[in-house]
DONU-183810 format. One record per residue (C-alpha): residue number from 1; residue in three letters; x, y, z. Coordinates in nm, 2 decimals, padded with zeros to 4 digits. Layout:
N
> minu	nudren	xx	yy	zz
> NUM	ALA	X	Y	Z
...
//
This chain:
318
> minu	nudren	xx	yy	zz
> 1	MET	14.50	10.74	-14.17
> 2	ASP	14.34	10.54	-14.43
> 3	GLY	14.29	10.22	-14.22
> 4	PHE	14.17	10.43	-13.94
> 5	ALA	13.89	10.61	-14.17
> 6	SER	13.80	10.27	-14.30
> 7	ALA	13.76	10.14	-13.95
> 8	ALA	13.56	10.42	-13.86
> 9	ASP	13.31	10.38	-14.15
> 10	ARG	13.28	10.00	-14.05
> 11	GLY	13.22	10.11	-13.68
> 12	GLY	12.91	10.31	-13.79
> 13	TRP	13.04	10.65	-13.68
> 14	ARG	12.95	10.84	-13.97
> 15	GLY	12.64	10.61	-14.03
> 16	ASN	12.50	10.65	-13.68
> 17	SER	12.56	11.01	-13.59
> 18	SER	12.45	11.18	-13.87
> 19	PRO	12.12	11.01	-13.88
> 20	VAL	12.03	11.07	-13.53
> 21	ARG	12.13	11.46	-13.54
> 22	TRP	11.92	11.50	-13.83
> 23	ARG	11.63	11.31	-13.65
> 24	TRP	11.64	11.56	-13.35
> 25	VAL	11.69	11.86	-13.61
> 26	GLY	11.36	11.73	-13.80
> 27	VAL	11.17	11.69	-13.45
> 28	ALA	11.27	12.04	-13.37
> 29	VAL	11.15	12.18	-13.71
> 30	VAL	10.84	12.01	-13.70
> 31	ALA	10.75	12.15	-13.36
> 32	TRP	10.84	12.51	-13.45
> 33	ALA	10.63	12.47	-13.76
> 34	ALA	10.33	12.32	-13.59
> 35	THR	10.36	12.64	-13.34
> 36	ALA	10.40	12.88	-13.62
> 37	CYS	10.09	12.75	-13.78
> 38	CYS	09.88	12.81	-13.49
> 39	CYS	10.01	13.16	-13.43
> 40	LYS	09.96	13.23	-13.80
> 41	ARG	09.58	13.11	-13.78
> 42	ALA	09.52	13.32	-13.49
> 43	ALA	09.69	13.61	-13.67
> 44	ALA	09.44	13.55	-13.97
> 45	GLN	09.15	13.60	-13.73
> 46	GLY	09.29	13.92	-13.62
> 47	ALA	09.41	13.86	-13.30
> 48	ILE	09.43	14.21	-13.14
> 49	GLN	09.07	14.23	-13.25
> 50	THR	09.02	13.91	-13.06
> 51	VAL	09.17	14.04	-12.77
> 52	LEU	08.95	14.36	-12.77
> 53	GLU	08.62	14.17	-12.84
> 54	SER	08.72	13.93	-12.56
> 55	VAL	08.79	14.23	-12.31
> 56	ARG	08.46	14.41	-12.42
> 57	GLY	08.26	14.06	-12.38
> 58	ASP	08.17	14.05	-12.74
> 59	SER	08.30	13.70	-12.79
> 60	ALA	08.05	13.41	-12.87
> 61	GLY	07.86	13.26	-12.62
> 62	ASP	07.84	13.56	-12.38
> 63	SER	07.47	13.64	-12.45
> 64	GLY	07.25	13.44	-12.25
> 65	GLY	07.04	13.18	-12.39
> 66	GLY	07.08	13.02	-12.74
> 67	GLU	06.99	12.72	-12.90
> 68	GLY	07.25	12.51	-12.72
> 69	GLU	07.11	12.62	-12.35
> 70	ILE	06.99	12.31	-12.16
> 71	PRO	06.65	12.34	-12.05
> 72	PRO	06.53	12.39	-11.69
> 73	PRO	06.42	12.05	-11.54
> 74	SER	06.03	12.00	-11.59
> 75	PRO	05.83	12.04	-11.25
> 76	GLY	05.73	11.65	-11.24
> 77	HIS	06.10	11.55	-11.23
> 78	SER	06.21	11.43	-10.92
> 79	ARG	06.54	11.30	-10.80
> 80	ARG	06.62	10.96	-10.73
> 81	ARG	06.53	10.88	-10.39
> 82	GLU	06.75	10.66	-10.14
> 83	PRO	06.56	10.35	-10.01
> 84	ALA	06.41	10.40	-09.66
> 85	GLY	06.66	10.30	-09.37
> 86	GLU	06.96	10.29	-09.62
> 87	PRO	07.14	10.62	-09.55
> 88	SER	07.39	10.70	-09.84
> 89	CYS	07.68	10.79	-09.60
> 90	ASP	07.81	10.78	-09.27
> 91	PRO	07.80	11.14	-09.14
> 92	GLU	08.09	11.09	-08.92
> 93	ASN	08.31	10.94	-09.17
> 94	SER	08.22	11.23	-09.46
> 95	ASP	08.30	11.48	-09.19
> 96	GLY	08.66	11.33	-09.13
> 97	TYR	08.72	11.27	-09.51
> 98	PHE	08.57	11.65	-09.60
> 99	GLY	08.82	11.82	-09.33
> 100	GLY	09.11	11.61	-09.44
> 101	PHE	09.03	11.72	-09.81
> 102	LEU	09.01	12.06	-09.71
> 103	LEU	09.35	12.06	-09.51
> 104	LEU	09.52	11.87	-09.81
> 105	SER	09.39	12.14	-10.04
> 106	GLY	09.50	12.39	-09.85
> 107	ALA	09.85	12.27	-09.80
> 108	CYS	09.90	12.23	-10.20
> 109	VAL	09.72	12.58	-10.29
> 110	THR	09.96	12.74	-10.04
> 111	SER	10.26	12.54	-10.11
> 112	PRO	10.42	12.80	-10.36
> 113	ILE	10.47	13.01	-10.05
> 114	TRP	10.60	12.79	-09.77
> 115	ALA	10.74	12.56	-09.98
> 116	PRO	11.02	12.82	-10.08
> 117	ILE	11.06	12.95	-09.72
> 118	GLY	11.13	12.62	-09.61
> 119	ALA	11.37	12.55	-09.89
> 120	LEU	11.57	12.87	-09.84
> 121	GLU	11.56	12.83	-09.45
> 122	ASP	11.44	13.18	-09.46
> 123	THR	11.36	13.29	-09.09
> 124	TYR	11.29	13.67	-09.14
> 125	THR	11.56	13.73	-08.86
> 126	GLN	11.81	13.85	-09.09
> 127	THR	11.86	14.16	-09.31
> 128	PHE	11.99	14.09	-09.66
> 129	PHE	12.14	14.39	-09.87
> 130	PHE	12.23	14.43	-10.24
> 131	PRO	12.54	14.46	-10.43
> 132	ARG	12.55	14.67	-10.75
> 133	PHE	12.46	14.39	-10.97
> 134	PRO	12.46	13.99	-10.91
> 135	TYR	12.78	13.82	-10.87
> 136	ASP	12.95	14.18	-10.80
> 137	ASP	13.18	14.00	-10.51
> 138	THR	12.90	13.83	-10.39
> 139	PRO	12.79	13.44	-10.45
> 140	GLY	12.48	13.56	-10.58
> 141	HIS	12.23	13.88	-10.53
> 142	LEU	12.19	13.92	-10.15
> 143	PHE	12.43	13.90	-09.88
> 144	GLN	12.41	13.95	-09.50
> 145	CYS	12.73	14.10	-09.41
> 146	PRO	12.76	14.49	-09.51
> 147	GLU	13.06	14.54	-09.29
> 148	SER	13.31	14.34	-09.51
> 149	ASN	13.13	14.45	-09.86
> 150	PRO	12.91	14.74	-09.77
> 151	GLY	12.58	14.69	-09.95
> 152	ARG	12.28	14.87	-10.06
> 153	PRO	11.93	14.89	-09.90
> 154	TRP	11.79	14.88	-10.25
> 155	SER	11.81	14.74	-10.59
> 156	GLY	11.68	14.78	-10.93
> 157	ARG	11.66	14.62	-11.27
> 158	PHE	11.52	14.76	-11.62
> 159	ASN	11.48	14.51	-11.92
> 160	VAL	11.39	14.55	-12.28
> 161	ASP	11.31	14.26	-12.47
> 162	TYR	11.17	14.17	-12.83
> 163	LEU	10.87	13.92	-12.86
> 164	GLU	10.83	13.70	-13.17
> 165	PRO	10.51	13.49	-13.17
> 166	PHE	10.58	13.34	-13.52
> 167	GLY	10.29	13.51	-13.70
> 168	ASP	10.19	13.86	-13.79
> 169	VAL	10.24	14.00	-13.45
> 170	SER	10.53	14.11	-13.31
> 171	GLY	10.58	14.29	-12.98
> 172	ILE	10.84	14.48	-12.75
> 173	SER	10.82	14.48	-12.37
> 174	GLY	10.98	14.70	-12.14
> 175	ARG	10.97	14.59	-11.71
> 176	LEU	11.11	14.77	-11.41
> 177	LEU	11.14	14.60	-11.08
> 178	LEU	11.26	14.78	-10.73
> 179	SER	11.34	14.60	-10.44
> 180	THR	11.46	14.69	-10.12
> 181	THR	11.58	14.53	-09.78
> 182	SER	11.23	14.58	-09.62
> 183	ARG	11.13	14.31	-09.88
> 184	PHE	10.86	14.55	-10.03
> 185	GLY	10.92	14.65	-10.40
> 186	LEU	10.74	14.77	-10.73
> 187	ASP	10.68	14.56	-11.02
> 188	THR	10.55	14.75	-11.35
> 189	GLU	10.57	14.62	-11.71
> 190	ALA	10.44	14.74	-12.04
> 191	SER	10.39	14.56	-12.37
> 192	HIS	10.35	14.69	-12.72
> 193	PHE	10.20	14.47	-13.00
> 194	GLU	10.17	14.53	-13.35
> 195	GLU	09.99	14.33	-13.61
> 196	ARG	09.98	14.34	-13.96
> 197	ARG	09.65	14.34	-14.12
> 198	PRO	09.51	14.30	-14.49
> 199	HIS	09.61	14.60	-14.75
> 200	ASP	09.93	14.68	-14.54
> 201	ALA	09.73	14.80	-14.24
> 202	PHE	09.84	14.77	-13.91
> 203	ASP	09.68	14.70	-13.56
> 204	THR	09.84	14.81	-13.24
> 205	LEU	09.77	14.73	-12.85
> 206	TRP	09.92	14.84	-12.55
> 207	ILE	09.89	14.62	-12.24
> 208	GLY	10.08	14.64	-11.89
> 209	ASP	10.03	14.61	-11.51
> 210	ALA	10.16	14.77	-11.20
> 211	ASN	10.22	14.56	-10.87
> 212	LEU	10.32	14.61	-10.51
> 213	VAL	10.54	14.31	-10.44
> 214	PHE	10.68	14.12	-10.14
> 215	ARG	10.97	13.93	-10.13
> 216	PHE	10.84	13.64	-09.90
> 217	ALA	11.17	13.41	-09.94
> 218	GLN	11.53	13.50	-10.00
> 219	SER	11.89	13.37	-09.98
> 220	GLU	12.19	13.45	-10.14
> 221	LYS	12.11	13.25	-10.46
> 222	ALA	11.77	13.26	-10.50
> 223	GLU	11.46	13.49	-10.43
> 224	PHE	11.08	13.47	-10.45
> 225	ARG	10.84	13.74	-10.45
> 226	THR	10.44	13.78	-10.50
> 227	GLY	10.20	14.07	-10.50
> 228	LEU	09.91	14.21	-10.60
> 229	GLY	09.82	14.51	-10.84
> 230	PHE	09.62	14.61	-11.15
> 231	ASN	09.63	14.52	-11.53
> 232	TRP	09.56	14.79	-11.79
> 233	LEU	09.50	14.80	-12.17
> 234	HIS	09.48	15.07	-12.43
> 235	TYR	09.38	15.05	-12.81
> 236	PRO	09.46	15.38	-12.99
> 237	GLY	09.23	15.29	-13.27
> 238	GLU	09.13	15.57	-13.53
> 239	ASP	08.80	15.53	-13.53
> 240	ALA	08.71	15.39	-13.18
> 241	ALA	09.01	15.39	-12.90
> 242	MET	08.96	15.18	-12.61
> 243	SER	09.12	15.14	-12.24
> 244	ASP	09.02	14.89	-11.98
> 245	PHE	09.17	14.77	-11.63
> 246	GLY	09.15	14.48	-11.43
> 247	PHE	09.30	14.31	-11.12
> 248	ASN	09.62	14.11	-11.12
> 249	PHE	09.82	13.86	-10.92
> 250	THR	10.20	13.83	-10.99
> 251	TYR	10.43	13.55	-10.87
> 252	GLY	10.79	13.55	-10.96
> 253	ALA	11.12	13.39	-10.87
> 254	ASP	11.52	13.48	-10.94
> 255	PHE	11.78	13.21	-10.92
> 256	PHE	12.16	13.25	-10.91
> 257	PRO	12.34	12.91	-10.95
> 258	ARG	12.68	13.00	-11.07
> 259	LYS	12.82	13.30	-11.20
> 260	PRO	12.75	13.43	-11.48
> 261	TRP	12.41	13.25	-11.50
> 262	VAL	12.07	13.40	-11.43
> 263	LEU	11.76	13.20	-11.43
> 264	SER	11.41	13.38	-11.39
> 265	ALA	11.06	13.29	-11.41
> 266	ASP	10.73	13.52	-11.38
> 267	LEU	10.37	13.46	-11.35
> 268	ASP	10.08	13.68	-11.38
> 269	ALA	09.71	13.60	-11.35
> 270	GLY	09.37	13.84	-11.32
> 271	ASN	09.13	14.00	-11.59
> 272	LEU	09.11	14.25	-11.83
> 273	GLY	08.77	14.39	-11.85
> 274	ARG	08.53	14.07	-11.92
> 275	ALA	08.83	13.88	-12.03
> 276	GLY	09.05	13.65	-11.82
> 277	LEU	09.46	13.72	-11.83
> 278	PHE	09.74	13.47	-11.80
> 279	ARG	10.09	13.55	-11.85
> 280	PHE	10.40	13.30	-11.81
> 281	ARG	10.76	13.37	-11.89
> 282	ALA	11.08	13.19	-11.83
> 283	THR	11.42	13.35	-11.90
> 284	GLY	11.81	13.24	-11.89
> 285	GLY	12.07	13.48	-11.90
> 286	VAL	12.42	13.56	-11.87
> 287	MET	12.58	13.85	-11.66
> 288	LEU	12.85	14.09	-11.84
> 289	ARG	12.90	14.30	-11.54
> 290	SER	12.59	14.49	-11.48
> 291	VAL	12.42	14.36	-11.78
> 292	GLU	12.23	14.07	-11.84
> 293	VAL	12.16	13.92	-12.19
> 294	TYR	11.91	13.65	-12.17
> 295	THR	11.65	13.46	-12.39
> 296	GLY	11.31	13.26	-12.31
> 297	TYR	10.98	13.16	-12.36
> 298	GLU	10.66	13.36	-12.27
> 299	TYR	10.28	13.25	-12.32
> 300	LEU	10.04	13.51	-12.32
> 301	ASP	09.63	13.42	-12.30
> 302	ILE	09.37	13.71	-12.30
> 303	GLY	09.01	13.57	-12.35
> 304	ARG	09.01	13.37	-12.68
> 305	ALA	09.35	13.50	-12.79
> 306	HIS	09.66	13.31	-12.72
> 307	PHE	10.03	13.38	-12.79
> 308	ASN	10.31	13.15	-12.77
> 309	MET	10.63	13.36	-12.81
> 310	LEU	11.00	13.34	-12.80
> 311	LEU	11.19	13.66	-12.65
> 312	ALA	11.51	13.80	-12.64
> 313	GLY	11.63	14.10	-12.46
> 314	VAL	11.88	14.30	-12.23
> 315	ARG	11.84	14.35	-11.86
> 316	VAL	12.02	14.62	-11.69
> 317	TRP	12.08	14.58	-11.31
> 318	PHE	12.14	14.92	-11.07
//
Protein backbone atom coordinates (compact mmCIF):
# COMPACT_ATOMS: atom_id res chain seq x y z
CA MET A 1 0.00 0.00 0.00
CA ASP A 2 2.89 2.36 0.73
CA GLY A 3 4.29 1.68 -2.70
CA PHE A 4 0.92 2.34 -4.30
CA ALA A 5 0.53 5.62 -2.39
CA SER A 6 3.99 6.77 -3.36
CA ALA A 7 3.26 5.86 -7.00
CA ALA A 8 0.06 7.86 -6.87
CA ASP A 9 1.96 10.85 -5.53
CA ARG A 10 4.59 10.49 -8.23
CA GLY A 11 1.85 10.22 -10.91
CA GLY A 12 0.44 13.53 -9.75
CA TRP A 13 -3.03 12.23 -8.83
CA ARG A 14 -3.17 14.34 -5.72
CA GLY A 15 -1.19 17.21 -7.13
CA ASN A 16 -3.28 17.58 -10.33
CA SER A 17 -6.87 16.85 -9.31
CA SER A 18 -7.01 19.13 -6.30
CA PRO A 19 -5.92 22.35 -8.08
CA VAL A 20 -8.33 21.64 -10.96
CA ARG A 21 -11.20 21.14 -8.54
CA TRP A 22 -10.43 24.26 -6.55
CA ARG A 23 -9.88 26.28 -9.71
CA TRP A 24 -13.48 25.60 -10.84
CA VAL A 25 -14.75 26.24 -7.31
CA GLY A 26 -12.96 29.59 -7.37
CA VAL A 27 -14.49 30.51 -10.73
CA ALA A 28 -17.97 29.67 -9.43
CA VAL A 29 -17.46 31.71 -6.26
CA VAL A 30 -16.24 34.74 -8.24
CA ALA A 31 -19.22 34.49 -10.62
CA TRP A 32 -21.75 34.32 -7.80
CA ALA A 33 -19.97 37.14 -5.96
CA ALA A 34 -20.18 39.38 -9.04
CA THR A 35 -23.89 38.66 -9.39
CA ALA A 36 -24.44 39.35 -5.71
CA CYS A 37 -22.59 42.67 -5.93
CA CYS A 38 -24.73 43.81 -8.87
CA CYS A 39 -27.94 42.83 -7.08
CA LYS A 40 -26.84 44.52 -3.86
CA ARG A 41 -26.09 47.74 -5.73
CA ALA A 42 -29.58 47.73 -7.24
CA ALA A 43 -31.05 47.02 -3.81
CA ALA A 44 -29.08 49.88 -2.27
CA GLN A 45 -30.73 52.25 -4.73
CA GLY A 46 -34.18 50.91 -3.81
CA ALA A 47 -35.13 48.27 -6.36
CA ILE A 48 -38.87 48.39 -5.63
CA GLN A 49 -38.93 52.19 -5.80
CA THR A 50 -37.04 51.96 -9.11
CA VAL A 51 -39.77 49.66 -10.42
CA LEU A 52 -42.48 52.11 -9.36
CA GLU A 53 -40.70 55.06 -10.94
CA SER A 54 -40.34 53.14 -14.20
CA VAL A 55 -44.00 52.14 -14.24
CA ARG A 56 -45.09 55.73 -13.58
CA GLY A 57 -42.65 57.07 -16.17
CA ASP A 58 -40.67 59.10 -13.63
CA SER A 59 -37.28 57.72 -14.70
CA ALA A 60 -34.59 60.03 -16.00
CA GLY A 61 -34.84 60.86 -19.64
CA ASP A 62 -38.63 60.52 -19.90
CA SER A 63 -39.23 64.27 -20.05
CA GLY A 64 -38.91 65.65 -23.53
CA GLY A 65 -35.99 67.89 -24.38
CA GLY A 66 -32.90 68.38 -22.29
CA GLU A 67 -29.30 69.39 -22.71
CA GLY A 68 -28.44 66.15 -24.48
CA GLU A 69 -31.13 66.50 -27.12
CA ILE A 70 -29.86 66.67 -30.70
CA PRO A 71 -31.06 69.88 -32.38
CA PRO A 72 -33.00 69.61 -35.66
CA PRO A 73 -31.04 70.26 -38.86
CA SER A 74 -30.82 73.85 -40.01
CA PRO A 75 -32.94 74.97 -42.98
CA GLY A 76 -29.83 75.41 -45.11
CA HIS A 77 -28.71 71.84 -44.51
CA SER A 78 -29.29 69.57 -47.47
CA ARG A 79 -28.65 65.93 -48.13
CA ARG A 80 -25.81 64.84 -50.34
CA ARG A 81 -27.09 64.43 -53.86
CA GLU A 82 -26.15 61.60 -56.17
CA PRO A 83 -24.40 62.63 -59.40
CA ALA A 84 -26.79 63.00 -62.31
CA GLY A 85 -27.15 59.92 -64.43
CA GLU A 86 -25.75 57.58 -61.75
CA PRO A 87 -28.64 55.96 -59.81
CA SER A 88 -27.70 54.69 -56.37
CA CYS A 89 -29.21 51.26 -56.87
CA ASP A 90 -31.02 49.01 -59.30
CA PRO A 91 -34.80 49.07 -58.52
CA GLU A 92 -35.31 45.49 -59.70
CA ASN A 93 -32.44 44.10 -57.61
CA SER A 94 -33.48 46.12 -54.55
CA ASP A 95 -37.02 44.75 -54.74
CA GLY A 96 -35.66 41.20 -54.90
CA TYR A 97 -33.32 41.76 -51.96
CA PHE A 98 -36.08 43.38 -49.92
CA GLY A 99 -38.50 40.51 -50.61
CA GLY A 100 -35.89 37.93 -49.65
CA PHE A 101 -35.10 39.85 -46.48
CA LEU A 102 -38.78 39.96 -45.52
CA LEU A 103 -39.17 36.25 -46.18
CA LEU A 104 -36.10 35.37 -44.11
CA SER A 105 -37.18 37.71 -41.30
CA GLY A 106 -40.67 36.20 -41.23
CA ALA A 107 -39.25 32.67 -41.06
CA CYS A 108 -36.98 33.61 -38.15
CA VAL A 109 -39.69 35.44 -36.23
CA THR A 110 -42.21 32.59 -36.56
CA SER A 111 -39.70 29.76 -36.01
CA PRO A 112 -40.59 29.39 -32.30
CA ILE A 113 -44.03 28.26 -33.54
CA TRP A 114 -43.44 26.15 -36.66
CA ALA A 115 -40.14 24.61 -35.54
CA PRO A 116 -41.62 22.77 -32.50
CA ILE A 117 -44.63 21.65 -34.56
CA GLY A 118 -42.32 20.12 -37.15
CA ALA A 119 -39.93 18.64 -34.58
CA LEU A 120 -42.77 16.91 -32.68
CA GLU A 121 -44.55 15.95 -35.93
CA ASP A 122 -47.79 17.36 -34.56
CA THR A 123 -50.49 17.01 -37.26
CA TYR A 124 -53.45 18.20 -35.14
CA THR A 125 -55.34 15.03 -36.08
CA GLN A 126 -55.00 13.12 -32.79
CA THR A 127 -56.40 13.88 -29.36
CA PHE A 128 -54.09 13.53 -26.39
CA PHE A 129 -55.22 12.76 -22.85
CA PHE A 130 -53.62 13.39 -19.48
CA PRO A 131 -52.57 10.98 -16.71
CA ARG A 132 -52.94 11.95 -13.07
CA PHE A 133 -49.35 13.20 -13.10
CA PRO A 134 -46.27 12.80 -15.34
CA TYR A 135 -44.89 9.27 -15.72
CA ASP A 136 -48.03 7.71 -14.22
CA ASP A 137 -47.93 4.55 -16.39
CA THR A 138 -47.06 6.79 -19.34
CA PRO A 139 -43.73 7.76 -20.96
CA GLY A 140 -44.39 11.44 -20.27
CA HIS A 141 -47.36 13.71 -19.62
CA LEU A 142 -49.61 13.00 -22.62
CA PHE A 143 -50.81 9.85 -24.36
CA GLN A 144 -53.17 8.92 -27.19
CA CYS A 145 -54.81 5.65 -26.08
CA PRO A 146 -57.36 6.11 -23.29
CA GLU A 147 -58.70 2.57 -23.89
CA SER A 148 -55.70 0.83 -22.30
CA ASN A 149 -55.08 3.54 -19.70
CA PRO A 150 -58.14 5.77 -19.22
CA GLY A 151 -56.99 9.37 -19.31
CA ARG A 152 -58.50 12.65 -18.28
CA PRO A 153 -59.56 15.56 -20.52
CA TRP A 154 -57.80 18.10 -18.30
CA SER A 155 -54.72 18.54 -16.14
CA GLY A 156 -53.55 21.08 -13.59
CA ARG A 157 -50.41 22.05 -11.78
CA PHE A 158 -49.79 24.46 -8.94
CA ASN A 159 -46.39 25.53 -7.71
CA VAL A 160 -44.91 27.70 -4.98
CA ASP A 161 -41.28 28.78 -5.09
CA TYR A 162 -38.83 30.98 -3.23
CA LEU A 163 -36.81 33.58 -5.17
CA GLU A 164 -33.36 34.63 -3.91
CA PRO A 165 -31.73 37.58 -5.75
CA PHE A 166 -28.60 37.71 -3.51
CA GLY A 167 -29.53 41.14 -2.19
CA ASP A 168 -31.98 42.83 0.12
CA VAL A 169 -34.93 41.73 -2.04
CA SER A 170 -36.53 38.32 -1.56
CA GLY A 171 -39.62 36.90 -3.15
CA ILE A 172 -42.25 34.19 -3.08
CA SER A 173 -44.11 33.19 -6.23
CA GLY A 174 -47.17 31.04 -6.94
CA ARG A 175 -48.50 29.81 -10.26
CA LEU A 176 -51.51 27.86 -11.56
CA LEU A 177 -51.61 26.27 -15.03
CA LEU A 178 -54.70 24.45 -16.31
CA SER A 179 -54.57 22.44 -19.56
CA THR A 180 -57.28 20.65 -21.56
CA THR A 181 -57.48 18.23 -24.48
CA SER A 182 -58.83 21.12 -26.59
CA ARG A 183 -55.29 22.59 -26.26
CA PHE A 184 -56.64 25.75 -24.62
CA GLY A 185 -55.78 26.54 -21.03
CA LEU A 186 -55.31 29.16 -18.33
CA ASP A 187 -51.98 30.37 -16.96
CA THR A 188 -51.89 32.74 -13.99
CA GLU A 189 -49.10 33.77 -11.63
CA ALA A 190 -48.50 36.07 -8.65
CA SER A 191 -45.22 37.09 -7.02
CA HIS A 192 -44.61 38.95 -3.76
CA PHE A 193 -41.33 40.81 -3.26
CA GLU A 194 -40.01 42.28 -0.03
CA GLU A 195 -37.05 44.64 0.24
CA ARG A 196 -35.21 45.66 3.40
CA ARG A 197 -34.73 49.41 3.55
CA PRO A 198 -32.71 51.60 5.95
CA HIS A 199 -33.81 51.86 9.57
CA ASP A 200 -35.37 48.35 9.55
CA ALA A 201 -38.12 49.41 7.14
CA PHE A 202 -39.54 47.16 4.43
CA ASP A 203 -40.94 47.77 0.96
CA THR A 204 -43.35 45.23 -0.52
CA LEU A 205 -44.57 44.76 -4.07
CA TRP A 206 -47.00 42.40 -5.80
CA ILE A 207 -46.79 41.59 -9.52
CA GLY A 208 -48.52 38.93 -11.59
CA ASP A 209 -50.24 38.01 -14.81
CA ALA A 210 -53.18 36.06 -16.25
CA ASN A 211 -53.12 34.54 -19.74
CA LEU A 212 -55.24 32.46 -22.08
CA VAL A 213 -52.81 29.93 -23.58
CA PHE A 214 -52.90 27.49 -26.49
CA ARG A 215 -50.80 24.30 -26.63
CA PHE A 216 -49.66 24.57 -30.25
CA ALA A 217 -47.24 21.60 -30.26
CA GLN A 218 -47.44 18.40 -28.24
CA SER A 219 -46.22 14.83 -27.96
CA GLU A 220 -45.76 12.27 -25.22
CA LYS A 221 -42.40 13.78 -24.27
CA ALA A 222 -42.87 17.52 -24.82
CA GLU A 223 -45.43 20.29 -25.02
CA PHE A 224 -45.23 23.92 -26.17
CA ARG A 225 -47.74 26.67 -25.43
CA THR A 226 -48.18 30.37 -26.07
CA GLY A 227 -50.82 32.93 -25.23
CA LEU A 228 -51.88 36.49 -24.49
CA GLY A 229 -53.09 38.18 -21.35
CA PHE A 230 -52.37 41.05 -18.98
CA ASN A 231 -49.83 41.98 -16.32
CA TRP A 232 -50.72 43.63 -13.05
CA LEU A 233 -48.87 45.39 -10.24
CA HIS A 234 -49.91 46.43 -6.75
CA TYR A 235 -47.84 48.46 -4.30
CA PRO A 236 -49.50 48.60 -0.86
CA GLY A 237 -47.67 51.74 0.30
CA GLU A 238 -48.74 53.34 3.53
CA ASP A 239 -48.69 56.86 2.10
CA ALA A 240 -49.47 56.26 -1.56
CA ALA A 241 -50.71 52.88 -2.72
CA MET A 242 -50.35 52.16 -6.41
CA SER A 243 -51.78 49.71 -8.94
CA ASP A 244 -51.23 49.37 -12.67
CA PHE A 245 -51.82 46.99 -15.59
CA GLY A 246 -50.26 46.11 -18.91
CA PHE A 247 -50.21 43.70 -21.84
CA ASN A 248 -48.48 40.31 -21.66
CA PHE A 249 -47.27 37.71 -24.16
CA THR A 250 -46.26 34.31 -22.78
CA TYR A 251 -44.39 31.34 -24.26
CA GLY A 252 -43.49 28.14 -22.45
CA ALA A 253 -42.39 24.54 -22.86
CA ASP A 254 -42.15 21.38 -20.76
CA PHE A 255 -39.99 18.35 -21.49
CA PHE A 256 -40.23 14.86 -20.01
CA PRO A 257 -37.02 13.15 -21.18
CA ARG A 258 -37.00 10.22 -18.77
CA LYS A 259 -38.57 9.33 -15.46
CA PRO A 260 -38.38 11.14 -13.02
CA TRP A 261 -36.99 14.28 -14.74
CA VAL A 262 -39.00 17.35 -15.80
CA LEU A 263 -37.48 20.35 -17.58
CA SER A 264 -39.47 23.57 -17.97
CA ALA A 265 -38.92 27.04 -19.45
CA ASP A 266 -41.22 30.07 -19.53
CA LEU A 267 -40.93 33.55 -21.04
CA ASP A 268 -43.14 36.60 -20.50
CA ALA A 269 -42.83 39.89 -22.40
CA GLY A 270 -45.04 42.95 -22.24
CA ASN A 271 -45.41 46.12 -20.24
CA LEU A 272 -46.56 47.54 -16.93
CA GLY A 273 -47.72 51.12 -17.17
CA ARG A 274 -44.94 52.95 -19.01
CA ALA A 275 -42.30 50.32 -18.26
CA GLY A 276 -41.38 47.30 -20.34
CA LEU A 277 -41.47 43.89 -18.70
CA PHE A 278 -39.41 40.82 -19.52
CA ARG A 279 -39.33 37.63 -17.44
CA PHE A 280 -37.59 34.34 -18.13
CA ARG A 281 -37.22 31.24 -16.01
CA ALA A 282 -35.82 27.75 -16.50
CA THR A 283 -36.18 24.89 -14.02
CA GLY A 284 -35.22 21.26 -13.65
CA GLY A 285 -37.15 18.99 -11.33
CA VAL A 286 -37.66 15.46 -10.06
CA MET A 287 -41.08 13.79 -9.80
CA LEU A 288 -42.00 12.10 -6.51
CA ARG A 289 -45.32 10.63 -7.64
CA SER A 290 -47.57 13.72 -8.05
CA VAL A 291 -45.11 16.19 -6.48
CA GLU A 292 -42.21 17.79 -8.34
CA VAL A 293 -39.27 19.27 -6.45
CA TYR A 294 -37.29 21.66 -8.64
CA THR A 295 -34.67 24.36 -8.75
CA GLY A 296 -33.66 26.84 -11.41
CA TYR A 297 -32.93 30.41 -12.48
CA GLU A 298 -35.13 33.44 -13.15
CA TYR A 299 -34.41 36.81 -14.72
CA LEU A 300 -36.85 39.70 -14.23
CA ASP A 301 -36.60 43.09 -15.94
CA ILE A 302 -39.09 45.90 -15.23
CA GLY A 303 -38.02 49.28 -16.57
CA ARG A 304 -34.67 50.15 -15.00
CA ALA A 305 -34.85 47.39 -12.36
CA HIS A 306 -33.15 44.07 -13.10
CA PHE A 307 -33.16 40.94 -10.97
CA ASN A 308 -31.09 37.77 -11.36
CA MET A 309 -32.53 35.13 -9.05
CA LEU A 310 -32.05 31.54 -8.05
CA LEU A 311 -35.27 29.74 -7.22
CA ALA A 312 -36.37 26.55 -5.54
CA GLY A 313 -39.88 25.23 -5.20
CA VAL A 314 -42.49 22.51 -5.14
CA ARG A 315 -45.03 21.81 -7.88
CA VAL A 316 -48.14 19.66 -7.36
CA TRP A 317 -49.61 18.00 -10.47
CA PHE A 318 -53.31 17.09 -10.35
